[in-house]
MARROSE-815017 format. One record per residue: residue number from 1; residue in three letters; x negated, y, z negated of N, C-alpha, C in turn. Coordinates in steps of 0.02 Angstrom, whole numbers, plus 32768, in hexadecimal, padded with zeros to 4 digits. Layout:
<marmars>
<marmar><nr>NUM</nr><rest>ALA</rest><n_c1>X</n_c1><n_c2>Y</n_c2><n_c3>Z</n_c3><ca_c1>X</ca_c1><ca_c2>Y</ca_c2><ca_c3>Z</ca_c3><c_c1>X</c_c1><c_c2>Y</c_c2><c_c3>Z</c_c3></marmar>
...
</marmars>
This chain:
<marmars>
<marmar><nr>1</nr><rest>MET</rest><n_c1>74DD</n_c1><n_c2>4723</n_c2><n_c3>ADBD</n_c3><ca_c1>74C3</ca_c1><ca_c2>46D4</ca_c2><ca_c3>ADC6</ca_c3><c_c1>74BD</c_c1><c_c2>46C6</c_c2><c_c3>ADF0</c_c3></marmar>
<marmar><nr>2</nr><rest>GLY</rest><n_c1>74E7</n_c1><n_c2>46C9</n_c2><n_c3>AE37</n_c3><ca_c1>74E2</ca_c1><ca_c2>46C9</ca_c2><ca_c3>AE6B</ca_c3><c_c1>748E</c_c1><c_c2>46C9</c_c2><c_c3>AEA3</c_c3></marmar>
<marmar><nr>3</nr><rest>LYS</rest><n_c1>7472</n_c1><n_c2>46F6</n_c2><n_c3>AE70</n_c3><ca_c1>742E</ca_c1><ca_c2>4705</ca_c2><ca_c3>AE99</ca_c3><c_c1>7404</c_c1><c_c2>46D4</c_c2><c_c3>AEA1</c_c3></marmar>
<marmar><nr>4</nr><rest>ARG</rest><n_c1>73FD</n_c1><n_c2>46B5</n_c2><n_c3>AE6A</n_c3><ca_c1>73BD</ca_c1><ca_c2>4688</ca_c2><ca_c3>AE65</ca_c3><c_c1>73D0</c_c1><c_c2>4651</c_c2><c_c3>AE71</c_c3></marmar>
<marmar><nr>5</nr><rest>CYS</rest><n_c1>7415</n_c1><n_c2>4628</n_c2><n_c3>AE84</n_c3><ca_c1>7445</ca_c1><ca_c2>45EB</ca_c2><ca_c3>AE92</ca_c3><c_c1>7476</c_c1><c_c2>45F8</c_c2><c_c3>AEA3</c_c3></marmar>
<marmar><nr>6</nr><rest>SER</rest><n_c1>74AA</n_c1><n_c2>45C5</n_c2><n_c3>AECD</n_c3><ca_c1>74D6</ca_c1><ca_c2>45CE</ca_c2><ca_c3>AEEC</ca_c3><c_c1>751D</c_c1><c_c2>45BD</c_c2><c_c3>AE9E</c_c3></marmar>
<marmar><nr>7</nr><rest>GLU</rest><n_c1>754D</n_c1><n_c2>45E7</n_c2><n_c3>AEC8</n_c3><ca_c1>757E</ca_c1><ca_c2>45EC</ca_c2><ca_c3>AE88</ca_c3><c_c1>75A3</c_c1><c_c2>45BB</c_c2><c_c3>AE8C</c_c3></marmar>
<marmar><nr>8</nr><rest>PRO</rest><n_c1>75AB</n_c1><n_c2>4586</n_c2><n_c3>AE9E</n_c3><ca_c1>75C0</ca_c1><ca_c2>4533</ca_c2><ca_c3>AE7A</ca_c3><c_c1>7579</c_c1><c_c2>4526</c_c2><c_c3>AE5E</c_c3></marmar>
<marmar><nr>9</nr><rest>ALA</rest><n_c1>753F</n_c1><n_c2>453F</n_c2><n_c3>AE71</n_c3><ca_c1>7505</ca_c1><ca_c2>4512</ca_c2><ca_c3>AE30</ca_c3><c_c1>7506</c_c1><c_c2>4536</c_c2><c_c3>ADE0</c_c3></marmar>
<marmar><nr>10</nr><rest>ALA</rest><n_c1>750D</n_c1><n_c2>4589</n_c2><n_c3>ADF3</n_c3><ca_c1>7521</ca_c1><ca_c2>45B5</ca_c2><ca_c3>ADBF</ca_c3><c_c1>755E</c_c1><c_c2>45B8</c_c2><c_c3>AD8B</c_c3></marmar>
<marmar><nr>11</nr><rest>ARG</rest><n_c1>75A9</n_c1><n_c2>459F</n_c2><n_c3>ADB0</n_c3><ca_c1>75DD</ca_c1><ca_c2>4596</ca_c2><ca_c3>AD89</ca_c3><c_c1>75CB</c_c1><c_c2>4544</c_c2><c_c3>AD63</c_c3></marmar>
<marmar><nr>12</nr><rest>LYS</rest><n_c1>75B1</n_c1><n_c2>4516</n_c2><n_c3>AD6C</n_c3><ca_c1>758D</ca_c1><ca_c2>44CC</ca_c2><ca_c3>AD61</ca_c3><c_c1>758D</c_c1><c_c2>44EB</c_c2><c_c3>AD26</c_c3></marmar>
<marmar><nr>13</nr><rest>ALA</rest><n_c1>7540</n_c1><n_c2>44F5</n_c2><n_c3>AD28</n_c3><ca_c1>750D</ca_c1><ca_c2>4525</ca_c2><ca_c3>ACE9</ca_c3><c_c1>7545</c_c1><c_c2>452D</c_c2><c_c3>ACB9</c_c3></marmar>
<marmar><nr>14</nr><rest>VAL</rest><n_c1>756C</n_c1><n_c2>4569</n_c2><n_c3>ACA6</n_c3><ca_c1>759D</ca_c1><ca_c2>457C</ca_c2><ca_c3>AC99</ca_c3><c_c1>75C7</c_c1><c_c2>4560</c_c2><c_c3>AC74</c_c3></marmar>
<marmar><nr>15</nr><rest>GLN</rest><n_c1>75D9</n_c1><n_c2>4514</n_c2><n_c3>AC7F</n_c3><ca_c1>75E6</ca_c1><ca_c2>44D2</ca_c2><ca_c3>AC79</ca_c3><c_c1>75CC</c_c1><c_c2>44C6</c_c2><c_c3>AC71</c_c3></marmar>
<marmar><nr>16</nr><rest>ARG</rest><n_c1>75A3</n_c1><n_c2>44A8</n_c2><n_c3>AC79</n_c3><ca_c1>7572</ca_c1><ca_c2>4484</ca_c2><ca_c3>AC3E</ca_c3><c_c1>757C</c_c1><c_c2>4492</c_c2><c_c3>ABE6</c_c3></marmar>
<marmar><nr>17</nr><rest>GLN</rest><n_c1>755B</n_c1><n_c2>44FB</n_c2><n_c3>ABE4</n_c3><ca_c1>7564</ca_c1><ca_c2>4505</ca_c2><ca_c3>ABA8</ca_c3><c_c1>75A4</c_c1><c_c2>4538</c_c2><c_c3>AB83</c_c3></marmar>
<marmar><nr>18</nr><rest>THR</rest><n_c1>75C3</n_c1><n_c2>4506</n_c2><n_c3>AB9F</n_c3><ca_c1>761E</ca_c1><ca_c2>4536</ca_c2><ca_c3>AB8A</ca_c3><c_c1>7624</c_c1><c_c2>44FC</c_c2><c_c3>AB40</c_c3></marmar>
<marmar><nr>19</nr><rest>GLY</rest><n_c1>760B</n_c1><n_c2>44C5</n_c2><n_c3>AB39</n_c3><ca_c1>7600</ca_c1><ca_c2>44B7</ca_c2><ca_c3>AAFE</ca_c3><c_c1>75EC</c_c1><c_c2>44B7</c_c2><c_c3>AAC7</c_c3></marmar>
<marmar><nr>20</nr><rest>LEU</rest><n_c1>75AF</n_c1><n_c2>44E1</n_c2><n_c3>AAC1</n_c3><ca_c1>7594</ca_c1><ca_c2>4503</ca_c2><ca_c3>AAA2</ca_c3><c_c1>7597</c_c1><c_c2>4545</c_c2><c_c3>AA9C</c_c3></marmar>
<marmar><nr>21</nr><rest>LEU</rest><n_c1>75DF</n_c1><n_c2>4560</n_c2><n_c3>AA9C</n_c3><ca_c1>75F6</ca_c1><ca_c2>45AB</ca_c2><ca_c3>AAA3</ca_c3><c_c1>763A</c_c1><c_c2>458E</c_c2><c_c3>AA7D</c_c3></marmar>
<marmar><nr>22</nr><rest>SER</rest><n_c1>763C</n_c1><n_c2>45D9</n_c2><n_c3>AA3F</n_c3><ca_c1>7682</ca_c1><ca_c2>45E4</ca_c2><ca_c3>AA1F</ca_c3><c_c1>7678</c_c1><c_c2>463C</c_c2><c_c3>AA0E</c_c3></marmar>
<marmar><nr>23</nr><rest>ILE</rest><n_c1>76B7</n_c1><n_c2>462F</n_c2><n_c3>AA13</n_c3><ca_c1>76C2</ca_c1><ca_c2>4689</ca_c2><ca_c3>AA0C</ca_c3><c_c1>76DB</c_c1><c_c2>469C</c_c2><c_c3>A9CD</c_c3></marmar>
<marmar><nr>24</nr><rest>GLY</rest><n_c1>76BB</n_c1><n_c2>46B1</n_c2><n_c3>A978</n_c3><ca_c1>76CB</ca_c1><ca_c2>46C6</ca_c2><ca_c3>A95B</ca_c3><c_c1>7705</c_c1><c_c2>46CD</c_c2><c_c3>A949</c_c3></marmar>
<marmar><nr>25</nr><rest>PRO</rest><n_c1>7724</n_c1><n_c2>46D5</n_c2><n_c3>A8FB</n_c3><ca_c1>7769</ca_c1><ca_c2>46F1</ca_c2><ca_c3>A8F7</ca_c3><c_c1>775A</c_c1><c_c2>4742</c_c2><c_c3>A8E9</c_c3></marmar>
<marmar><nr>26</nr><rest>LEU</rest><n_c1>779E</n_c1><n_c2>4739</n_c2><n_c3>A8EF</n_c3><ca_c1>7780</ca_c1><ca_c2>47A0</ca_c2><ca_c3>A8E3</ca_c3><c_c1>77C4</c_c1><c_c2>47B9</c_c2><c_c3>A899</c_c3></marmar>
<marmar><nr>27</nr><rest>GLY</rest><n_c1>77D1</n_c1><n_c2>4795</n_c2><n_c3>A877</n_c3><ca_c1>7806</ca_c1><ca_c2>47AE</ca_c2><ca_c3>A84A</ca_c3><c_c1>77F4</c_c1><c_c2>47FA</c_c2><c_c3>A81F</c_c3></marmar>
<marmar><nr>28</nr><rest>CYS</rest><n_c1>781E</n_c1><n_c2>47F5</n_c2><n_c3>A7DC</n_c3><ca_c1>781E</ca_c1><ca_c2>4831</ca_c2><ca_c3>A7A9</ca_c3><c_c1>77BE</c_c1><c_c2>4833</c_c2><c_c3>A7A0</c_c3></marmar>
<marmar><nr>29</nr><rest>LYS</rest><n_c1>77B1</n_c1><n_c2>47F1</n_c2><n_c3>A789</n_c3><ca_c1>7741</ca_c1><ca_c2>4818</ca_c2><ca_c3>A77C</ca_c3><c_c1>7738</c_c1><c_c2>483D</c_c2><c_c3>A7BE</c_c3></marmar>
<marmar><nr>30</nr><rest>GLU</rest><n_c1>7742</n_c1><n_c2>4816</n_c2><n_c3>A7EE</n_c3><ca_c1>771B</ca_c1><ca_c2>483B</ca_c2><ca_c3>A82F</ca_c3><c_c1>772F</c_c1><c_c2>4876</c_c2><c_c3>A83C</c_c3></marmar>
<marmar><nr>31</nr><rest>ARG</rest><n_c1>7770</n_c1><n_c2>4873</n_c2><n_c3>A843</n_c3><ca_c1>7794</ca_c1><ca_c2>48BE</ca_c2><ca_c3>A85C</ca_c3><c_c1>778D</c_c1><c_c2>48EB</c_c2><c_c3>A831</c_c3></marmar>
<marmar><nr>32</nr><rest>LEU</rest><n_c1>7779</n_c1><n_c2>48E5</n_c2><n_c3>A7DE</n_c3><ca_c1>776A</ca_c1><ca_c2>490C</ca_c2><ca_c3>A7B7</ca_c3><c_c1>770B</c_c1><c_c2>492C</c_c2><c_c3>A7B3</c_c3></marmar>
<marmar><nr>33</nr><rest>ASP</rest><n_c1>76F0</n_c1><n_c2>491A</n_c2><n_c3>A7CE</n_c3><ca_c1>76A1</ca_c1><ca_c2>48FC</ca_c2><ca_c3>A7DA</ca_c3><c_c1>7699</c_c1><c_c2>491F</c_c2><c_c3>A7F6</c_c3></marmar>
<marmar><nr>34</nr><rest>ALA</rest><n_c1>76B9</n_c1><n_c2>492E</n_c2><n_c3>A825</n_c3><ca_c1>76B6</ca_c1><ca_c2>494E</ca_c2><ca_c3>A86E</ca_c3><c_c1>76B8</c_c1><c_c2>499A</c_c2><c_c3>A87A</c_c3></marmar>
<marmar><nr>35</nr><rest>LEU</rest><n_c1>76FA</n_c1><n_c2>4996</n_c2><n_c3>A84C</n_c3><ca_c1>7718</ca_c1><ca_c2>49EE</ca_c2><ca_c3>A836</ca_c3><c_c1>76E9</c_c1><c_c2>49F5</c_c2><c_c3>A804</c_c3></marmar>
<marmar><nr>36</nr><rest>LEU</rest><n_c1>76C8</n_c1><n_c2>49EA</n_c2><n_c3>A7D4</n_c3><ca_c1>7693</ca_c1><ca_c2>4A02</ca_c2><ca_c3>A7B6</ca_c3><c_c1>763B</c_c1><c_c2>49ED</c_c2><c_c3>A7C8</c_c3></marmar>
<marmar><nr>37</nr><rest>SER</rest><n_c1>7644</n_c1><n_c2>49F2</n_c2><n_c3>A805</n_c3><ca_c1>75FA</ca_c1><ca_c2>49E8</ca_c2><ca_c3>A825</ca_c3><c_c1>7600</c_c1><c_c2>4A2C</c_c2><c_c3>A843</c_c3></marmar>
<marmar><nr>38</nr><rest>ASN</rest><n_c1>759B</n_c1><n_c2>4A2A</n_c2><n_c3>A853</n_c3><ca_c1>757F</ca_c1><ca_c2>4A6B</ca_c2><ca_c3>A885</ca_c3><c_c1>75A2</c_c1><c_c2>4A53</c_c2><c_c3>A8D2</c_c3></marmar>
<marmar><nr>39</nr><rest>GLU</rest><n_c1>75C9</n_c1><n_c2>4A16</n_c2><n_c3>A8D0</n_c3><ca_c1>75B3</ca_c1><ca_c2>4A03</ca_c2><ca_c3>A921</ca_c3><c_c1>75EC</c_c1><c_c2>4A57</c_c2><c_c3>A94D</c_c3></marmar>
<marmar><nr>40</nr><rest>ALA</rest><n_c1>75CE</n_c1><n_c2>4A6D</n_c2><n_c3>A985</n_c3><ca_c1>75F4</ca_c1><ca_c2>4A9A</ca_c2><ca_c3>A98D</ca_c3><c_c1>762C</c_c1><c_c2>4A8E</c_c2><c_c3>A9C3</c_c3></marmar>
<marmar><nr>41</nr><rest>ASP</rest><n_c1>762C</n_c1><n_c2>4A53</n_c2><n_c3>A9D8</n_c3><ca_c1>765E</ca_c1><ca_c2>4A33</ca_c2><ca_c3>AA07</ca_c3><c_c1>7693</c_c1><c_c2>4A03</c_c2><c_c3>A9B4</c_c3></marmar>
<marmar><nr>42</nr><rest>PHE</rest><n_c1>76C1</n_c1><n_c2>4A0D</n_c2><n_c3>A9B4</n_c3><ca_c1>76E0</ca_c1><ca_c2>49D7</ca_c2><ca_c3>A998</ca_c3><c_c1>76DD</c_c1><c_c2>4980</c_c2><c_c3>A9A0</c_c3></marmar>
<marmar><nr>43</nr><rest>GLU</rest><n_c1>76DB</n_c1><n_c2>498F</n_c2><n_c3>A9EE</n_c3><ca_c1>76EE</ca_c1><ca_c2>493E</ca_c2><ca_c3>AA03</ca_c3><c_c1>769A</c_c1><c_c2>4915</c_c2><c_c3>AA05</c_c3></marmar>
<marmar><nr>44</nr><rest>ASP</rest><n_c1>7677</n_c1><n_c2>4944</n_c2><n_c3>AA0C</n_c3><ca_c1>7630</ca_c1><ca_c2>493C</ca_c2><ca_c3>A9F6</ca_c3><c_c1>761F</c_c1><c_c2>4912</c_c2><c_c3>A9A2</c_c3></marmar>
<marmar><nr>45</nr><rest>GLY</rest><n_c1>7631</n_c1><n_c2>493A</n_c2><n_c3>A984</n_c3><ca_c1>763D</ca_c1><ca_c2>492F</ca_c2><ca_c3>A938</ca_c3><c_c1>7669</c_c1><c_c2>4905</c_c2><c_c3>A921</c_c3></marmar>
<marmar><nr>46</nr><rest>LEU</rest><n_c1>76A4</n_c1><n_c2>48D5</n_c2><n_c3>A943</n_c3><ca_c1>76AC</ca_c1><ca_c2>489F</ca_c2><ca_c3>A947</ca_c3><c_c1>76A3</c_c1><c_c2>4877</c_c2><c_c3>A957</c_c3></marmar>
<marmar><nr>47</nr><rest>VAL</rest><n_c1>768E</n_c1><n_c2>4865</n_c2><n_c3>A990</n_c3><ca_c1>763C</ca_c1><ca_c2>483F</ca_c2><ca_c3>A9B2</ca_c3><c_c1>7618</c_c1><c_c2>4833</c_c2><c_c3>A97A</c_c3></marmar>
<marmar><nr>48</nr><rest>ARG</rest><n_c1>75F7</n_c1><n_c2>487E</n_c2><n_c3>A95E</n_c3><ca_c1>75B1</ca_c1><ca_c2>4854</ca_c2><ca_c3>A937</ca_c3><c_c1>75DD</c_c1><c_c2>4846</c_c2><c_c3>A8F7</c_c3></marmar>
<marmar><nr>49</nr><rest>SER</rest><n_c1>760A</n_c1><n_c2>4852</n_c2><n_c3>A8CE</n_c3><ca_c1>7615</ca_c1><ca_c2>4853</ca_c2><ca_c3>A885</ca_c3><c_c1>761B</c_c1><c_c2>47FE</c_c2><c_c3>A8A4</c_c3></marmar>
<marmar><nr>50</nr><rest>SER</rest><n_c1>7651</n_c1><n_c2>47DE</n_c2><n_c3>A8C4</n_c3><ca_c1>7670</ca_c1><ca_c2>47A5</ca_c2><ca_c3>A8BA</ca_c3><c_c1>761F</c_c1><c_c2>4773</c_c2><c_c3>A8CE</c_c3></marmar>
<marmar><nr>51</nr><rest>ALA</rest><n_c1>7602</n_c1><n_c2>478D</n_c2><n_c3>A8D9</n_c3><ca_c1>75CD</ca_c1><ca_c2>4746</ca_c2><ca_c3>A8F6</ca_c3><c_c1>75A0</c_c1><c_c2>4760</c_c2><c_c3>A8C1</c_c3></marmar>
<marmar><nr>52</nr><rest>GLU</rest><n_c1>75A1</n_c1><n_c2>4794</n_c2><n_c3>A89A</n_c3><ca_c1>7559</ca_c1><ca_c2>4799</ca_c2><ca_c3>A85B</ca_c3><c_c1>757F</c_c1><c_c2>4782</c_c2><c_c3>A822</c_c3></marmar>
<marmar><nr>53</nr><rest>LEU</rest><n_c1>75B7</n_c1><n_c2>4782</n_c2><n_c3>A812</n_c3><ca_c1>75FF</ca_c1><ca_c2>4762</ca_c2><ca_c3>A7E5</ca_c3><c_c1>75F8</c_c1><c_c2>471F</c_c2><c_c3>A7F4</c_c3></marmar>
<marmar><nr>54</nr><rest>ASN</rest><n_c1>75ED</n_c1><n_c2>46EC</n_c2><n_c3>A84B</n_c3><ca_c1>7613</ca_c1><ca_c2>46BF</ca_c2><ca_c3>A844</ca_c3><c_c1>75A2</c_c1><c_c2>4686</c_c2><c_c3>A844</c_c3></marmar>
<marmar><nr>55</nr><rest>ASP</rest><n_c1>758F</n_c1><n_c2>46B7</n_c2><n_c3>A831</n_c3><ca_c1>7550</ca_c1><ca_c2>46A3</ca_c2><ca_c3>A83D</ca_c3><c_c1>7529</c_c1><c_c2>4687</c_c2><c_c3>A88E</c_c3></marmar>
<marmar><nr>56</nr><rest>ALA</rest><n_c1>7558</n_c1><n_c2>46A1</n_c2><n_c3>A8B5</n_c3><ca_c1>7550</ca_c1><ca_c2>469C</ca_c2><ca_c3>A8F4</ca_c3><c_c1>750D</c_c1><c_c2>46AB</c_c2><c_c3>A923</c_c3></marmar>
<marmar><nr>57</nr><rest>ASP</rest><n_c1>750F</n_c1><n_c2>4668</n_c2><n_c3>A934</n_c3><ca_c1>74C3</ca_c1><ca_c2>464C</ca_c2><ca_c3>A942</ca_c3><c_c1>747F</c_c1><c_c2>467E</c_c2><c_c3>A97D</c_c3></marmar>
<marmar><nr>58</nr><rest>SER</rest><n_c1>74C0</n_c1><n_c2>46AB</n_c2><n_c3>A9C3</n_c3><ca_c1>74BC</ca_c1><ca_c2>46D8</ca_c2><ca_c3>A9E6</ca_c3><c_c1>74E8</c_c1><c_c2>46F8</c_c2><c_c3>A9F6</c_c3></marmar>
<marmar><nr>59</nr><rest>ILE</rest><n_c1>74CF</n_c1><n_c2>472F</n_c2><n_c3>AA17</n_c3><ca_c1>751D</ca_c1><ca_c2>475F</ca_c2><ca_c3>AA32</ca_c3><c_c1>7504</c_c1><c_c2>4761</c_c2><c_c3>AA82</c_c3></marmar>
<marmar><nr>60</nr><rest>ILE</rest><n_c1>7557</n_c1><n_c2>473A</n_c2><n_c3>AA89</n_c3><ca_c1>7559</ca_c1><ca_c2>4755</ca_c2><ca_c3>AAEF</ca_c3><c_c1>7574</c_c1><c_c2>478D</c_c2><c_c3>AB11</c_c3></marmar>
<marmar><nr>61</nr><rest>THR</rest><n_c1>754D</n_c1><n_c2>47B4</n_c2><n_c3>AB25</n_c3><ca_c1>756E</ca_c1><ca_c2>47EC</ca_c2><ca_c3>AB3D</ca_c3><c_c1>7530</c_c1><c_c2>4816</c_c2><c_c3>AB7B</c_c3></marmar>
<marmar><nr>62</nr><rest>ARG</rest><n_c1>7554</n_c1><n_c2>483A</n_c2><n_c3>AB8F</n_c3><ca_c1>7545</ca_c1><ca_c2>4857</ca_c2><ca_c3>ABBC</ca_c3><c_c1>750B</c_c1><c_c2>4892</c_c2><c_c3>ABBA</c_c3></marmar>
<marmar><nr>63</nr><rest>ASP</rest><n_c1>7518</n_c1><n_c2>48B4</n_c2><n_c3>AB7C</n_c3><ca_c1>74E1</ca_c1><ca_c2>48F9</ca_c2><ca_c3>AB66</ca_c3><c_c1>74CE</c_c1><c_c2>48DC</c_c2><c_c3>AB28</c_c3></marmar>
<marmar><nr>64</nr><rest>THR</rest><n_c1>748A</n_c1><n_c2>48AE</n_c2><n_c3>AB20</n_c3><ca_c1>746A</ca_c1><ca_c2>488D</ca_c2><ca_c3>AB00</ca_c3><c_c1>7439</c_c1><c_c2>48CE</c_c2><c_c3>AACA</c_c3></marmar>
<marmar><nr>65</nr><rest>VAL</rest><n_c1>743D</n_c1><n_c2>490F</n_c2><n_c3>AAE3</n_c3><ca_c1>7425</ca_c1><ca_c2>4954</ca_c2><ca_c3>AAAD</ca_c3><c_c1>745A</c_c1><c_c2>4971</c_c2><c_c3>AA81</c_c3></marmar>
<marmar><nr>66</nr><rest>VAL</rest><n_c1>7496</n_c1><n_c2>4951</n_c2><n_c3>AA9B</n_c3><ca_c1>74C1</ca_c1><ca_c2>4960</ca_c2><ca_c3>AA4D</ca_c3><c_c1>74C4</c_c1><c_c2>493E</c_c2><c_c3>AA0A</c_c3></marmar>
<marmar><nr>67</nr><rest>PHE</rest><n_c1>74AD</n_c1><n_c2>4906</n_c2><n_c3>AA13</n_c3><ca_c1>74AD</ca_c1><ca_c2>48D2</ca_c2><ca_c3>A9DB</ca_c3><c_c1>7479</c_c1><c_c2>48DF</c_c2><c_c3>A9C2</c_c3></marmar>
<marmar><nr>68</nr><rest>ALA</rest><n_c1>743D</n_c1><n_c2>490F</n_c2><n_c3>A9DB</n_c3><ca_c1>73E9</ca_c1><ca_c2>48EB</ca_c2><ca_c3>A9D6</ca_c3><c_c1>73E1</c_c1><c_c2>48E2</c_c2><c_c3>A987</c_c3></marmar>
<marmar><nr>69</nr><rest>SER</rest><n_c1>7408</n_c1><n_c2>4921</n_c2><n_c3>A96A</n_c3><ca_c1>73F4</ca_c1><ca_c2>4914</ca_c2><ca_c3>A918</ca_c3><c_c1>7421</c_c1><c_c2>48E5</c_c2><c_c3>A8FA</c_c3></marmar>
<marmar><nr>70</nr><rest>SER</rest><n_c1>7430</n_c1><n_c2>48C7</n_c2><n_c3>A906</n_c3><ca_c1>7466</ca_c1><ca_c2>4865</ca_c2><ca_c3>A8FB</ca_c3><c_c1>7428</c_c1><c_c2>4860</c_c2><c_c3>A8E3</c_c3></marmar>
<marmar><nr>71</nr><rest>PRO</rest><n_c1>7431</n_c1><n_c2>4824</n_c2><n_c3>A8A2</n_c3><ca_c1>73FE</ca_c1><ca_c2>47FD</ca_c2><ca_c3>A888</ca_c3><c_c1>741D</c_c1><c_c2>47BA</c_c2><c_c3>A8CE</c_c3></marmar>
<marmar><nr>72</nr><rest>VAL</rest><n_c1>7451</n_c1><n_c2>47C5</n_c2><n_c3>A8F6</n_c3><ca_c1>7461</ca_c1><ca_c2>4786</ca_c2><ca_c3>A909</ca_c3><c_c1>743A</c_c1><c_c2>478F</c_c2><c_c3>A974</c_c3></marmar>
<marmar><nr>73</nr><rest>LYS</rest><n_c1>740B</n_c1><n_c2>476B</n_c2><n_c3>A967</n_c3><ca_c1>7419</ca_c1><ca_c2>4765</ca_c2><ca_c3>A9B6</ca_c3><c_c1>7434</c_c1><c_c2>4784</c_c2><c_c3>A9EA</c_c3></marmar>
<marmar><nr>74</nr><rest>SER</rest><n_c1>7441</n_c1><n_c2>47C3</n_c2><n_c3>AA23</n_c3><ca_c1>7458</ca_c1><ca_c2>47B8</ca_c2><ca_c3>AA52</ca_c3><c_c1>743B</c_c1><c_c2>47C3</c_c2><c_c3>AA95</c_c3></marmar>
<marmar><nr>75</nr><rest>MET</rest><n_c1>745E</n_c1><n_c2>47A4</n_c2><n_c3>AAC4</n_c3><ca_c1>7440</ca_c1><ca_c2>4778</ca_c2><ca_c3>AB17</ca_c3><c_c1>7478</c_c1><c_c2>4777</c_c2><c_c3>AB3C</c_c3></marmar>
<marmar><nr>76</nr><rest>THR</rest><n_c1>7466</n_c1><n_c2>478D</n_c2><n_c3>AB80</n_c3><ca_c1>748D</ca_c1><ca_c2>479A</ca_c2><ca_c3>AB99</ca_c3><c_c1>74AF</c_c1><c_c2>4752</c_c2><c_c3>ABAD</c_c3></marmar>
<marmar><nr>77</nr><rest>LEU</rest><n_c1>74D5</n_c1><n_c2>4735</n_c2><n_c3>ABEE</n_c3><ca_c1>74F1</ca_c1><ca_c2>46FB</ca_c2><ca_c3>ABFD</ca_c3><c_c1>74CC</c_c1><c_c2>46DE</c_c2><c_c3>AC18</c_c3></marmar>
<marmar><nr>78</nr><rest>ARG</rest><n_c1>748A</n_c1><n_c2>4719</n_c2><n_c3>AC46</n_c3><ca_c1>7455</ca_c1><ca_c2>46E0</ca_c2><ca_c3>AC79</ca_c3><c_c1>7424</c_c1><c_c2>46DF</c_c2><c_c3>AC6F</c_c3></marmar>
<marmar><nr>79</nr><rest>GLU</rest><n_c1>7423</n_c1><n_c2>46F2</n_c2><n_c3>AC25</n_c3><ca_c1>73EB</ca_c1><ca_c2>46DB</ca_c2><ca_c3>ABD9</ca_c3><c_c1>740C</c_c1><c_c2>46A2</c_c2><c_c3>ABCD</c_c3></marmar>
<marmar><nr>80</nr><rest>PHE</rest><n_c1>742F</n_c1><n_c2>469E</n_c2><n_c3>ABC1</n_c3><ca_c1>7444</ca_c1><ca_c2>466D</ca_c2><ca_c3>AB7A</ca_c3><c_c1>7449</c_c1><c_c2>4624</c_c2><c_c3>ABC3</c_c3></marmar>
<marmar><nr>81</nr><rest>ILE</rest><n_c1>747F</n_c1><n_c2>462B</n_c2><n_c3>AC00</n_c3><ca_c1>745F</ca_c1><ca_c2>4600</ca_c2><ca_c3>AC26</ca_c3><c_c1>740C</c_c1><c_c2>45E0</c_c2><c_c3>AC4A</c_c3></marmar>
<marmar><nr>82</nr><rest>ALA</rest><n_c1>73F2</n_c1><n_c2>460E</n_c2><n_c3>AC45</n_c3><ca_c1>73AF</ca_c1><ca_c2>4608</ca_c2><ca_c3>AC55</ca_c3><c_c1>7383</c_c1><c_c2>45D4</c_c2><c_c3>AC14</c_c3></marmar>
<marmar><nr>83</nr><rest>ALA</rest><n_c1>738E</n_c1><n_c2>45EC</n_c2><n_c3>ABCE</n_c3><ca_c1>7386</ca_c1><ca_c2>45DB</ca_c2><ca_c3>AB8A</ca_c3><c_c1>7392</c_c1><c_c2>4586</c_c2><c_c3>AB8D</c_c3></marmar>
<marmar><nr>84</nr><rest>GLY</rest><n_c1>73D4</n_c1><n_c2>4569</n_c2><n_c3>ABA7</n_c3><ca_c1>73F5</ca_c1><ca_c2>4521</ca_c2><ca_c3>AB9B</ca_c3><c_c1>73D0</c_c1><c_c2>450C</c_c2><c_c3>ABD8</c_c3></marmar>
<marmar><nr>85</nr><rest>ILE</rest><n_c1>73A5</n_c1><n_c2>4525</n_c2><n_c3>AC32</n_c3><ca_c1>739E</ca_c1><ca_c2>4509</ca_c2><ca_c3>AC4F</ca_c3><c_c1>7360</c_c1><c_c2>44E9</c_c2><c_c3>AC32</c_c3></marmar>
<marmar><nr>86</nr><rest>GLU</rest><n_c1>733F</n_c1><n_c2>451D</n_c2><n_c3>AC2B</n_c3><ca_c1>730A</ca_c1><ca_c2>4513</ca_c2><ca_c3>AC02</ca_c3><c_c1>72F3</c_c1><c_c2>44D7</c_c2><c_c3>ABCE</c_c3></marmar>
<marmar><nr>87</nr><rest>GLN</rest><n_c1>732B</n_c1><n_c2>44D4</n_c2><n_c3>AB9B</n_c3><ca_c1>7322</ca_c1><ca_c2>44A8</ca_c2><ca_c3>AB7B</ca_c3><c_c1>734C</c_c1><c_c2>4461</c_c2><c_c3>AB8C</c_c3></marmar>
<marmar><nr>88</nr><rest>ALA</rest><n_c1>7362</n_c1><n_c2>446A</n_c2><n_c3>ABB1</n_c3><ca_c1>736B</ca_c1><ca_c2>4426</ca_c2><ca_c3>ABE1</ca_c3><c_c1>733F</c_c1><c_c2>4404</c_c2><c_c3>AC00</c_c3></marmar>
<marmar><nr>89</nr><rest>ARG</rest><n_c1>7301</n_c1><n_c2>442F</n_c2><n_c3>AC2A</n_c3><ca_c1>72B9</ca_c1><ca_c2>4413</ca_c2><ca_c3>AC2F</ca_c3><c_c1>729E</c_c1><c_c2>43F8</c_c2><c_c3>AC03</c_c3></marmar>
<marmar><nr>90</nr><rest>HIS</rest><n_c1>72A1</n_c1><n_c2>4424</n_c2><n_c3>ABC9</n_c3><ca_c1>7261</ca_c1><ca_c2>43F9</ca_c2><ca_c3>AB89</ca_c3><c_c1>7283</c_c1><c_c2>43BF</c_c2><c_c3>AB7D</c_c3></marmar>
<marmar><nr>91</nr><rest>ARG</rest><n_c1>72E6</n_c1><n_c2>43A0</n_c2><n_c3>AB93</n_c3><ca_c1>72E3</ca_c1><ca_c2>4380</ca_c2><ca_c3>AB77</ca_c3><c_c1>72EA</c_c1><c_c2>432B</c_c2><c_c3>ABA8</c_c3></marmar>
<marmar><nr>92</nr><rest>ARG</rest><n_c1>72D0</n_c1><n_c2>433B</n_c2><n_c3>ABE3</n_c3><ca_c1>72CD</ca_c1><ca_c2>4306</ca_c2><ca_c3>AC10</ca_c3><c_c1>7293</c_c1><c_c2>42D5</c_c2><c_c3>AC0B</c_c3></marmar>
</marmars>
């Protein structure tokens, strides 16, 4: 983030987005779904399962390729922030 703007500006952008983010639950249903999934990495399976079972709008991740087959859209934090900035521009 610091390459496109200063660190304080980047932190402020993230802070504005914080109200839009939530972390999905990881209960028994999500854990079982992750165990039975075809995900090579269990933790990725947990993220995917939680997002899919709880109707998440998107998965924010460093590795969008891992979630390419999920019906839940994945994006990097940078993409998420850029989308938020773009939406704010359109509201003006």
